[in-house]
Backbone as a printed PyTorch tensor [residue, N CA C, xyz], in Angstrom:
tensor([[[ 57.5340,  -0.4010,  26.4480],
         [ 58.1160,  -1.7530,  27.0530],
         [ 57.2560,  -1.8880,  28.8700]],

        [[ 56.9340,  -2.9050,  29.4010],
         [ 56.7580,  -2.6850,  31.2480],
         [ 56.8340,  -4.0250,  30.7500]],

        [[ 57.8240,  -3.7910,  32.4080],
         [ 58.6760,  -5.0670,  32.9470],
         [ 58.0600,  -4.9200,  34.1210]],

        [[ 57.3820,  -6.3010,  34.8440],
         [ 56.5530,  -6.1070,  35.8090],
         [ 57.1380,  -6.8000,  37.1260]],

        [[ 57.3930,  -5.5350,  37.9600],
         [ 57.7520,  -6.6760,  39.1500],
         [ 56.9680,  -7.4940,  40.1200]],

        [[ 57.1230,  -8.0780,  40.9230],
         [ 56.3520,  -9.0340,  41.1750],
         [ 54.6420,  -8.8030,  42.0920]],

        [[ 55.7950,  -7.8770,  42.5760],
         [ 54.1900,  -7.3080,  43.6990],
         [ 52.7830,  -6.7960,  42.7660]],

        [[ 52.7980,  -6.3850,  41.2720],
         [ 51.6750,  -5.9960,  40.5730],
         [ 51.7990,  -7.4880,  39.4650]],

        [[ 52.6820,  -8.5230,  39.3130],
         [ 51.9400,  -9.6090,  39.2980],
         [ 51.4930, -10.6080,  40.3720]],

        [[ 51.4270, -10.2130,  41.3780],
         [ 51.1740, -10.7070,  42.5100],
         [ 49.7440,  -9.4350,  41.9600]],

        [[ 48.9300,  -9.0800,  42.4970],
         [ 48.4260,  -8.3060,  42.3620],
         [ 46.8310,  -8.7560,  41.1770]],

        [[ 47.6140,  -9.4060,  39.9090],
         [ 46.9450,  -8.9880,  39.2400],
         [ 46.4080, -10.6780,  38.6390]],

        [[ 47.0830, -11.4830,  39.6080],
         [ 47.0580, -13.2010,  40.1700],
         [ 46.0640, -12.4430,  41.4900]],

        [[ 45.7440, -12.3680,  41.5680],
         [ 44.5750, -11.8820,  42.8110],
         [ 43.1900, -12.0120,  42.7390]],

        [[ 42.2330, -13.1060,  43.4870],
         [ 41.2280, -12.7570,  43.0590],
         [ 40.4310, -11.6870,  43.0570]],

        [[ 39.4830, -10.2980,  42.9270],
         [ 38.6470, -10.2340,  42.7170],
         [ 37.6640, -10.5190,  44.5810]],

        [[ 37.1660,  -9.4650,  44.5510],
         [ 37.6330,  -8.0440,  45.0260],
         [ 39.2440,  -7.9940,  46.0540]],

        [[ 39.4870,  -9.0560,  45.9990],
         [ 40.9250,  -8.4520,  46.9970],
         [ 42.3640,  -7.0210,  45.8880]],

        [[ 42.0040,  -8.3460,  44.1810],
         [ 43.2970,  -6.7720,  43.8940],
         [ 42.6680,  -5.7860,  43.6100]],

        [[ 43.4770,  -5.0050,  43.9580],
         [ 43.5070,  -3.7740,  44.0160],
         [ 43.3070,  -2.5110,  42.4960]],

        [[ 42.0380,  -2.1860,  42.7820],
         [ 41.7350,  -2.0850,  41.7170],
         [ 42.0860,  -1.2560,  40.2730]],

        [[ 43.4130,   0.0310,  41.4280],
         [ 43.7410,   0.5210,  39.9120],
         [ 44.6510,   0.0720,  39.2040]],

        [[ 45.5290,  -1.4690,  39.5030],
         [ 46.9960,  -2.2460,  38.7970],
         [ 45.0540,  -2.6490,  38.4680]],

        [[ 43.9040,  -3.3320,  38.5810],
         [ 43.1800,  -4.2890,  37.4540],
         [ 42.8180,  -3.2510,  36.2430]],

        [[ 42.5650,  -2.1350,  36.7050],
         [ 42.5050,  -0.3600,  35.1860],
         [ 43.3910,  -0.4170,  34.6740]],

        [[ 45.5290,  -0.0430,  35.2160],
         [ 45.6730,   0.0960,  34.7150],
         [ 46.3890,  -1.1420,  33.9030]],

        [[ 46.4130,  -2.6070,  33.9150],
         [ 46.4640,  -3.6040,  32.9770],
         [ 45.3410,  -3.1430,  32.1040]],

        [[ 44.4360,  -3.1370,  32.3660],
         [ 42.9450,  -3.2360,  30.6960],
         [ 43.3170,  -2.3230,  29.9660]],

        [[ 44.7220,  -1.4540,  30.2550],
         [ 45.2870,  -0.4940,  28.9750],
         [ 46.2190,  -0.2420,  28.2360]],

        [[ 46.7970,  -1.5150,  29.4100],
         [ 48.5030,  -1.6400,  29.1080],
         [ 48.1240,  -2.8220,  27.8000]],

        [[ 48.7970,  -3.0330,  26.5190],
         [ 48.4110,  -4.1040,  25.4630],
         [ 49.5710,  -5.0750,  26.1740]],

        [[ 49.0070,  -6.3650,  25.5280],
         [ 50.0860,  -7.9430,  26.2200],
         [ 51.6980,  -7.2520,  25.4980]],

        [[ 51.4900,  -6.9310,  23.9130],
         [ 53.0040,  -6.9290,  24.0160],
         [ 54.2570,  -7.2550,  24.5610]],

        [[ 54.1850,  -5.7320,  25.5980],
         [ 55.3230,  -4.3300,  25.3150],
         [ 55.4980,  -5.1870,  27.9400]],

        [[ 54.4630,  -6.0880,  27.3820],
         [ 55.0800,  -7.1300,  28.9030],
         [ 55.6710,  -8.0250,  29.0650]],

        [[ 56.4470,  -7.6410,  30.3190],
         [ 58.5600,  -8.7060,  29.7510],
         [ 58.6560,  -8.9730,  31.4820]],

        [[ 58.5950,  -9.8960,  31.4890],
         [ 58.6760, -10.4870,  33.3520],
         [ 60.3590, -10.6890,  33.9950]],

        [[ 60.7720, -10.0920,  34.2100],
         [ 62.2850, -10.8840,  34.3250],
         [ 62.7930, -12.2220,  34.7390]],

        [[ 63.9400, -12.6950,  34.7180],
         [ 64.5330, -13.5940,  35.2220],
         [ 63.7590, -14.5170,  36.7120]],

        [[ 65.1200, -12.8970,  37.4140],
         [ 64.5920, -12.8580,  38.4330],
         [ 63.2930, -13.2590,  39.1680]],

        [[ 62.3420, -11.8350,  38.8270],
         [ 61.0950, -11.9390,  38.8970],
         [ 60.0300, -14.0180,  39.1870]],

        [[ 60.5430, -14.3120,  37.4440],
         [ 60.0980, -15.8270,  37.4620],
         [ 61.1920, -17.0290,  38.6810]],

        [[ 61.7560, -15.8420,  39.2770],
         [ 62.4840, -17.1340,  39.8440],
         [ 62.2600, -17.0240,  41.7140]],

        [[ 61.8920, -15.3630,  41.8920],
         [ 61.1030, -15.1280,  42.9180],
         [ 59.4410, -15.8150,  43.0990]],

        [[ 58.7310, -15.9250,  41.6340],
         [ 57.7090, -16.3630,  41.9200],
         [ 58.1910, -18.6150,  41.7160]],

        [[ 59.3910, -18.6590,  41.4880],
         [ 59.3510, -20.3680,  41.2790],
         [ 59.2530, -20.5690,  42.8510]],

        [[ 60.4120, -19.8430,  43.3390],
         [ 60.6470, -20.5210,  44.9460],
         [ 59.0120, -20.2140,  46.0680]],

        [[ 58.6380, -19.0060,  46.1800],
         [ 57.0510, -19.0270,  46.3360],
         [ 56.1900, -20.2680,  45.9440]],

        [[ 56.3230, -20.5400,  45.1390],
         [ 55.0880, -21.9010,  44.6890],
         [ 56.7760, -22.5060,  44.9780]],

        [[ 57.4530, -23.2670,  44.7660],
         [ 57.9890, -24.6060,  46.1870],
         [ 58.0020, -23.7160,  47.4700]],

        [[ 57.8200, -23.2870,  47.6720],
         [ 57.0880, -23.1000,  49.6840],
         [ 55.5920, -23.1140,  49.8020]],

        [[ 55.4670, -22.8450,  48.4700],
         [ 53.3310, -23.3640,  49.2870],
         [ 53.4940, -25.7150,  48.9010]],

        [[ 54.2330, -25.4050,  47.7570],
         [ 54.2160, -27.0160,  47.7540],
         [ 55.0470, -27.9130,  49.0400]],

        [[ 55.7350, -26.9480,  49.9580],
         [ 56.1470, -28.0170,  50.5820],
         [ 55.5730, -27.9750,  52.3200]],

        [[ 54.4540, -26.4320,  51.7720],
         [ 53.8340, -26.7250,  53.1600],
         [ 52.4070, -27.7530,  53.4390]]])
């Protein structure tokens, strides 16, 4: 089981070639079923999204 932190989620969302190649390689090796996000991470993502919408 993996619980992703905000920085890992951000790297996975970054467009190539900006994304860290090591994070991309790790994500390609890990099955999707044991990957989770905590509610705090979801709150951080929502807060960022709302801040971008206001700008």
